[in-house]
N, C-alpha and C positions, 0 to 999 in steps of 0.2 A: 397264742397257740401252744398247746402242750407238746413238748418234744417227745419223740419215741425213743425209749432207752434200748439200745442195742448192745449186746455183749459179744465181743470178738474174742475167740479163743485161739491162742497160738502156743506152740511148744518147741518147734524146730525152726532153725533160722530161715529156711525158705518161706515158712509161713509168716514170719515177721516181715520179710520183704514184701510178700504178697499183700499183707495187711496194710502196708503203707499206701497202696493204690486206693483202697477203700477209705482210709483215714483222710487222704488228700481230697478225694471226691466229696466227702462229707464237708470238709473245711471250705472247699471252693463253692459248692452248690447247695448243700443241705444242712448247714450249721444251725439254722433256725428250726429245723424239723427233726433232726436226729442227734441224740446224745450218745456217744460211743464210749463204752468202758472196755478196757482190754484186760483179759485174764491170761497170764503166762503160766503154763503148767510146770515150767522148769525142766522139760524133757531135754533141752539143750541147756546145760548149766554152766558151761565154760564161758568166760568173758568174751573170747573171740568168736564163740559160736552163738552168742545171744546179745548181750548188752550193747556191744559196739554197733549193732545194727539199729537199735532204737535211736542211738545217738546220731549216726550218719544219715539215717533216713528221715529224721525229724518226726518220728512217731511219738505220741505221748507215752510216758512211762506207764507200765501196767498198773492198774488199780489194785490188782491182786497177783501174787506169785505163789503158786502151790508148792514149788520147790521139790518136785518128786524125784529128781535126779535119775540115775541109771537104775537098771533092774530088769528082771525078766518081763516078758510081755504081760503076764498075768498080774504081777505085783505092781508094775508101773501103771497099767490101765486101771486097776482097782483103786489105787491112791488118787488118780486123776478124777475118777467118777465121784469118789467121796468128796474131794475138795470142790469140784465144780458144782455138784448138787447143793452143797452148803451155800455157795455164793449165789446160785440161781434162786434159792429159796429166800435169801436175804434181799437181793436186788430186784427180783420179779421183772425181768426184761420183756420187752415186746417181741424180741427174736434173738436168736443166737447165730452168729456167723462162724462157719467152719471152713477150713481150707484143706484140700488135698486128701491125704490118705495115711496119716501117721496115727500113732496110739492116742495122741491128743485129739485127733479128729473123731475116732470111734468113741472115746470116752465122753466127749462133748455131746455127740449125737445121742448116746444112751441116756445121759443125765437129763438133757433137755427134753427129749421126746417123751420120757416117762413122766415128766412134769407138765406135759402138754404145751410146751413152749416151742413155737415154730423154729425149725432148723433151716438155715439158709446154707446150702452146700455149694461152695465155689470150687470149680474143677470137677463138676459132676460128670458122670458118664464115661470116664476114662477106663479102659479095660486093657489088660495085658493078656487076659485069658490064661493066666497061670496062677492057680490058687495056692501054689507053694510059696508065693510071695505074700508076706504078711500085709503088704500095702493093698493087694488085690482084695483080700477079705475086708479090710477097713473101708475101702472106697465103695464096695458093693453094699455093705451093711449100712453105711452112712446114707447113701442114695435112697435106700428104702425106708429110712426114718425121716427123710427130709420133706419139707413143705414147699420150698423153692429150690430148684436145681438149675445151676448156671454152668453150661458146658462151654469150654473154650473153642471147640471145634464141631463141625458138622458130623464127624464120625462119632463124637460123644453122644449126640442126639440120636443117631442111628442105633448105638449100643443100648441106650435107654429104652427105645421103642421095642427092641428085641426082648426086653425084660418086662414088658407090659405097660410102660409109661405111655401117656398120650400127650399130644400137643393142645388138648382142650384147655383153654385158659379163661373160660367164662367164670364169672363170679369170683369169690374170694378163694384163695388157695388154702388147703389144709393138708395134713399128713395123709388122709384118705383120698384127697383130690389135689395132688401136687401140681404145680405149674413148672414147666421146664422151658429154658430159653437157651438158644445159641447166642452167646454174648461176646465172643472173642476172649482173648487171654489177658488177664490183668497184669501178667508179667511183661506183656508187650507195652502196656501203659507205662510200667516202671522203666523198662529198658529205654523207651523213647524219651521219657522225661529226664532220667538221670544221665543218660549218655550225652545229652546236650548241656545239662546243668553242671555236671561234675567233671568236665574235660580236664580242668587244671588242678583238680583236688587230689589226684593220685600221683605219687612220686615213684611208684614201683617200677616203672619202665626204666627210669634213670638209675635207680638203685641196683637193678640187676643187669644194667647195660644191655637191654633188649632192643632189637631192631624190629620195626613194624613188619609183619608178615614173614618174619624169619625165626620164629620160635613156635613151640607146640605147648598148648595148655592142657594139663591133665588133672582129673580128680578121681579118686577111688574111695568109696566109703561103704558100699553095700556089704553086708556080712557074708553074702555068697562069694564075694571076692576077697574080703579081708580075712575071714575065719577059716578058709580052706587053703592050707599051705600050698598045694599044687597050683591053685588058681592065682594066688598072689604072686608066687614065684614066676609063673608063666607070664603074667602081665608085666612084671618088672623086667623080665628077660626081653620081652618084646619092646619095651620102652628103651632099654639099653641098646638093642639092635637098631631101633629107629634113630636114635641119636647118632650112632656111629655111621649109619648109611646116609642120613640126610645132612649131617653136620650142623643141624639146628639145635638150639638150646631147648630143653624141656623144663617147664615150670610146673611144679606139683605142690599146690597148697595141701597140707596133710591134715586130714581129719584125725582127731586124737586116737580113735580106734586103729586107724591105718598106721599111724606112727608107732603105736605100741606093738602091732603085729610085725612090722618091718624090723623093729628093734630085736625081736625074738629070733629073727632069721638072719641077722647080720653076719653070722659066721659062714653062711653058705656062700660059695664062690660067686654065683651070679649076683646075689644081693650085695656082697662086698664090692664087686665091681660097680654095681649101680650106685652105691653110696659114695664111692670114691671118684666117680665121674664129675669133673668140675663143670661140665656143661649141663648137668641135671641139678636144678635148683629146688631143694625141698624147703617149703615155707610153712609158717604157722597158718592156721585157717585165715583166709583173706577177708578183709572187710569189704563192704559192698562197693565202695569207690574203686578199690584195687581190682576186684574181680571184674567189674565193668571194663576197666582199662585193659586188663589182660585179655578179656574176650574180644574186645573191639580190634585189638592189634595182632592177635594170633594168626598164624597161617592155617592151623588145624586144631581141633579140640578132640580130646580122647577122654571119655567120662562114663561113669555108671549112674550119674545123676539125671533124674528126669528134667529138672529145671535147666541144667546146662545144655541138654540136648536142644531144647527150645531156643535158648539164648544164642546158641551157635547159629540156628536158623535166622533169628532176628538180625544178627550181625553178619549174616551171609558167609558163615564159615562152615566148611565140611566137618563132619563129626563121626568118629569111631565110637560106637556104643558098646561098652563092656558088659553087655547083658544078652540073654538069649531071646528075650521079648521086650517090647516097649509099649507103653500106652500111647506114645506119640507116633503111631504107625504112618501118618501122612508124610513125615519127613524122610522115612525110609523108602516108602513107595515112590516118592518124588526124586529119589536118588541123591539126596543131600546127606544122608547118613547110612552107615552100614552096621548091622548087628554082628558081633563077633564072639560074645561071651568072653571067657578068659583064655580062649584057645590061641596059643602062640602063633601058629601058622595063619589063622584067620585075621588076627590083629595086624600082622605084617602085611598080608595081602591087601587088607582094607586101607592101610596107610598109603601104600604104593598107588592103589587105584585112585584114592581121593586127591592125592597130591598131583596126579597127572591129568585128572579129569578137568576139562575146560568148558563144559556146556551145562553148568548148573543153572537152574531156574528157581525163582522164589515167588510163587503165587501167594496171594494174601490168604493164608490158611488160618491165621490167628486173630482176625479182626482188624479194627482201625485204631486201636490205642485208646478207646473210650469205654472200655468194659466197666470200669469202676463207677462211672456216672450212671450207666445203664442199670447196673445192679442195684444201686441205691434207689433209683426211681421205681423199680419194680418192688422193692421191699415196701415202699410207702404205698404203692397203688394196689398190691395184690394181697397184702396180709390184713 
């Protein structure tokens, strides 16, 4: 049997994590039918933002690394398109798998679709309905260049229908006749798999002297929060107030951009107090084993990351979302998370509400943990 060559394109570390679910499904169920090559655009080029994840998750090292590094949206995306196109022309894959909504996603969609190579978009249909977010532009454009669209939620399918997509899955899929599926979330696949497998592999709890359910996990990385001084200071002020009122430790793995912006503001009184507080732990970007351990054992999560919002739900943790909108509307509507933006008062109010709320429910919004296997089966049957 001739194996189908699939190229998976990743660039940001959440995509590397997501890709592990597909690589694992191929290895377990489809190794005789699918040959996967991984292309890393180099969008996240820091060791802790990229390579460590390949090692911890057991993903094959990339066959190609475009090494685009940082830069403006235009420059970064243009370099990616150029590099990806060259690889696709050389490898002639059966299909290209893309994840989410980064510049790597849109670059891969443009390069592949113009070469008439089917695009498989995982996390299709997600919408924040805020086109000021670069991610919203990327995800909408990628969906409309895709041949197979896999949505993690029923809401995602509803969003696609509003944009003219249909659930007609007869015949072979094409860009003009795409097939869409509600498949569940591949990050649930990973969270279930690694939370059982890696329980003893992280030492971060002991190193920081953390007690289960008695600390708060926070991440900040979006430019709307890091690059606007008032927003970043407001968030740090709210975190400082939270620590003082709850007496719980706060753990904040720092994205390189966030670390640099905080450094620029360190002379401001609030930021100085924040940095000097011994119960606020600022860490380098956390590896996957550590972040899973921190998520599983936290009392509350505060984040502007789309991925961590979902993982909070997977691990049954309430979540304060430091954004004005979210593509994961279900967890907000169900009362598991609250949108606050960078507003100091809203953040404080949300923290108090979620720490005292005792009637959380967790319906099965994100599937059964078998999304990767389902996706691989449809790539083989529908293309």
